[in-house]
C-alpha positions as CSV (number, residue, x, y, z in Angstrom):
1,M,12.9,34.8,-0.1
2,G,16.3,34.2,1.6
3,T,16.2,33.0,5.2
4,T,18.3,35.9,6.3
5,K,15.8,38.4,5.0
6,T,12.6,36.8,6.4
7,K,13.6,37.7,10.0
8,H,12.9,41.4,9.2
9,F,9.2,40.6,8.8
10,T,6.4,39.5,11.1
11,E,5.5,35.8,11.4
12,K,2.1,36.6,9.7
13,Q,3.8,38.4,6.8
14,N,6.1,35.4,6.3
15,A,3.2,33.0,6.5
16,I,1.2,34.8,3.9
17,A,4.2,35.2,1.6
18,T,4.9,31.4,1.8
19,I,1.3,30.7,0.9
20,A,1.3,33.2,-1.9
21,K,4.5,31.8,-3.3
22,A,3.1,28.3,-3.3
23,L,0.0,29.6,-5.2
24,G,2.3,31.2,-7.8
25,H,2.2,28.4,-10.3
26,P,-0.8,27.5,-12.4
27,A,-0.3,23.7,-11.8
28,R,-0.7,24.3,-8.1
29,I,-3.8,26.4,-8.6
30,S,-5.1,23.5,-10.7
31,I,-4.3,21.0,-7.9
32,I,-6.2,23.2,-5.4
33,D,-9.1,23.5,-7.8
34,Y,-9.2,19.7,-8.2
35,L,-9.0,19.1,-4.5
36,L,-11.9,21.5,-3.9
37,K,-14.0,19.4,-6.2
38,T,-13.2,16.2,-4.4
39,D,-13.2,15.3,-0.7
40,A,-9.7,13.8,-0.9
41,C,-7.6,12.0,-3.5
42,I,-4.3,10.3,-4.1
43,C,-1.5,11.6,-6.2
44,G,-2.4,9.3,-9.1
45,D,-5.9,10.9,-9.3
46,I,-4.2,14.4,-9.7
47,V,-1.7,13.1,-12.2
48,N,-4.7,11.9,-14.4
49,E,-6.1,15.4,-14.2
50,L,-3.0,17.4,-15.2
51,P,-0.8,17.3,-18.3
52,L,2.3,16.7,-16.1
53,A,4.4,13.8,-15.2
54,Q,3.9,12.1,-11.9
55,P,7.3,13.3,-10.4
56,T,6.3,16.9,-11.4
57,V,2.9,16.6,-9.8
58,S,4.6,15.2,-6.6
59,Q,6.9,18.2,-6.5
60,H,4.0,20.6,-6.7
61,L,2.1,18.6,-4.0
62,K,5.2,18.9,-1.8
63,E,5.3,22.7,-2.3
64,L,1.6,23.0,-1.4
65,K,2.0,20.8,1.6
66,N,5.1,22.7,2.8
67,A,3.1,25.9,2.6
68,G,0.3,24.4,4.6
69,L,-2.3,24.6,1.9
70,I,-2.9,20.8,1.7
71,K,-2.3,17.9,4.0
72,G,-1.7,14.3,3.2
73,D,-2.6,11.1,5.2
74,I,-0.9,7.8,4.4
75,N,-3.5,5.4,3.2
76,G,-1.8,2.0,2.5
77,N,0.8,2.6,-0.2
78,A,-0.6,6.0,-1.2
79,I,-0.9,9.5,0.3
80,C,-4.5,10.8,0.3
81,Y,-4.4,14.6,-0.1
82,C,-7.0,17.2,0.9
83,I,-7.2,21.0,1.5
84,D,-5.9,22.3,4.8
85,E,-8.6,24.8,5.8
86,K,-6.4,26.6,8.3
87,S,-4.2,28.2,5.6
88,I,-7.3,29.0,3.5
89,R,-8.7,30.9,6.4
90,K,-5.5,32.8,6.8
91,L,-5.8,33.9,3.2
92,Q,-9.4,34.8,3.7
93,N,-8.6,36.9,6.7
94,Y,-5.7,38.6,5.0
95,F,-7.8,39.6,2.0
96,A,-10.8,40.6,4.1
97,N,-8.5,42.9,6.1
98,I,-7.2,44.4,2.9
99,S,-10.8,45.0,1.7
100,V,-11.9,46.6,5.0
101,K,-8.8,48.9,4.9
102,L,-9.4,49.9,1.3
103,K,-13.0,50.8,2.0
104,K,-12.0,53.1,4.9
105,K,-9.1,54.6,2.9
106,K,-9.5,57.5,0.5
107,N,-7.2,56.4,-2.3
108,K,-5.7,59.4,-3.9
109,C,-3.7,57.4,-6.4
110,H,-5.4,57.2,-9.8
């Protein structure tokens, strides 16, 4: 989404769109799935789990981190990644709100 267009939307809408865009690639979903199975890991652990080169995995990690879905702490020469629960809660709240509104709404579109 171009920076000139994002100003027309709320901060919440832009935040959800950023998260959704970051989740829009199967490799990133795979990374999230892997991090959910582990407490934390380094990039090399993730590279061993995916059929992708290390630079490609690093790029996907960067996108997930920029969206706030993961966070990374420097641990010696490596960065240890884990899920950032704040963004996951934002998604949960967003979809819970959709669910509540759909239950209240009488959908006439078939």
